[in-house]
C-alpha positions as CSV (number, residue, x, y, z in Angstrom):
1,X,33.1,53.1,202.0
2,X,34.9,49.8,201.5
3,X,38.4,51.5,201.9
4,X,37.4,52.8,205.3
5,X,35.8,49.5,206.3
6,X,38.9,47.4,205.4
7,X,41.2,50.0,207.0
8,X,39.3,49.8,210.3
9,X,39.2,46.0,210.0
10,X,43.0,46.0,209.6
11,X,43.4,48.1,212.7
12,X,41.2,45.7,214.7
13,X,43.2,42.8,213.4
14,X,46.5,44.4,214.4
15,X,45.1,45.3,217.9
16,X,43.9,41.8,218.3
17,X,47.4,40.4,217.9
18,X,48.9,43.2,220.1
19,X,46.5,42.4,222.9
20,X,47.3,38.7,222.7
21,X,51.0,39.6,223.1
22,X,50.1,41.9,226.0
23,X,48.1,39.0,227.6
24,X,51.2,36.8,227.5
25,X,54.0,39.3,228.2
26,X,52.3,41.1,231.1
27,X,50.6,38.0,232.6
28,X,52.0,38.5,236.1
29,X,51.0,42.2,236.2
30,X,47.5,41.4,234.9
31,X,47.1,38.6,237.4
32,X,48.3,40.8,240.3
33,X,45.7,43.5,239.3
34,X,42.9,41.0,238.5
35,X,42.8,42.3,235.0
36,X,43.0,39.0,233.1
37,X,39.3,38.8,232.5
38,X,39.0,42.3,231.0
39,X,42.0,41.6,228.7
40,X,40.3,38.4,227.5
41,X,37.1,40.4,226.8
42,X,39.1,42.9,224.8
43,X,40.6,40.1,222.8
44,X,37.2,38.6,222.2
45,X,35.8,41.9,221.0
46,X,38.7,42.5,218.7
47,X,38.3,38.9,217.3
48,X,34.8,39.8,216.2
49,X,36.1,42.6,214.0
50,X,37.3,40.1,211.4
51,X,34.4,39.1,209.2
52,X,34.3,38.8,205.5
53,X,31.2,40.2,203.8
54,X,30.9,39.4,200.1
55,X,30.1,43.0,199.4
56,X,30.6,45.9,201.8
57,X,27.4,47.8,202.0
58,X,26.4,51.0,203.9
59,X,22.7,50.3,204.3
60,X,20.3,52.4,206.4
61,X,18.5,51.3,209.5
62,X,15.3,50.6,207.6
63,X,17.0,49.0,204.5
64,X,17.5,45.4,203.6
65,X,21.3,45.9,203.2
66,X,23.6,45.7,206.2
67,X,25.7,48.6,207.4
68,X,29.0,46.8,207.7
69,X,30.9,49.8,208.9
70,X,28.4,50.3,211.7
71,X,28.7,46.6,212.6
72,X,32.4,46.9,212.8
73,X,32.3,50.1,214.8
74,X,30.2,48.3,217.5
75,X,33.0,45.8,218.2
76,X,35.8,48.5,218.0
77,X,33.9,50.7,220.4
78,X,33.4,47.8,222.8
79,X,37.1,47.1,222.7
80,X,37.9,50.8,223.3
81,X,35.6,51.1,226.3
82,X,37.1,47.9,227.8
83,X,40.6,49.2,227.1
84,X,39.8,52.4,229.0
85,X,38.6,50.3,231.9
86,X,41.8,48.3,231.8
87,X,43.8,51.5,232.0
88,X,41.8,52.6,235.0
89,X,42.4,49.2,236.7
90,X,46.1,49.3,236.0
91,X,46.5,52.8,237.3
92,X,44.9,51.9,240.6
93,X,47.4,50.9,243.3
């Protein structure tokens, strides 16, 4: 499970930096569409994907071990949903 975890974490890390570049490069468009706040929220969600557990565990809901993949998925899903909202905002005239 650790390979999948670190792969997904790497994707989140790359998307974090890409969205920072989008925030800078497309600042006039984002300001015109009032989309700056949602881009900042996407960046914040992606920033949360970078955490360093000592041991990647895949614990169950009732167990004492964390489910790190599930914790990471929550932040990636949040960023995905906000990105879909951003797409909708940008497509509107």
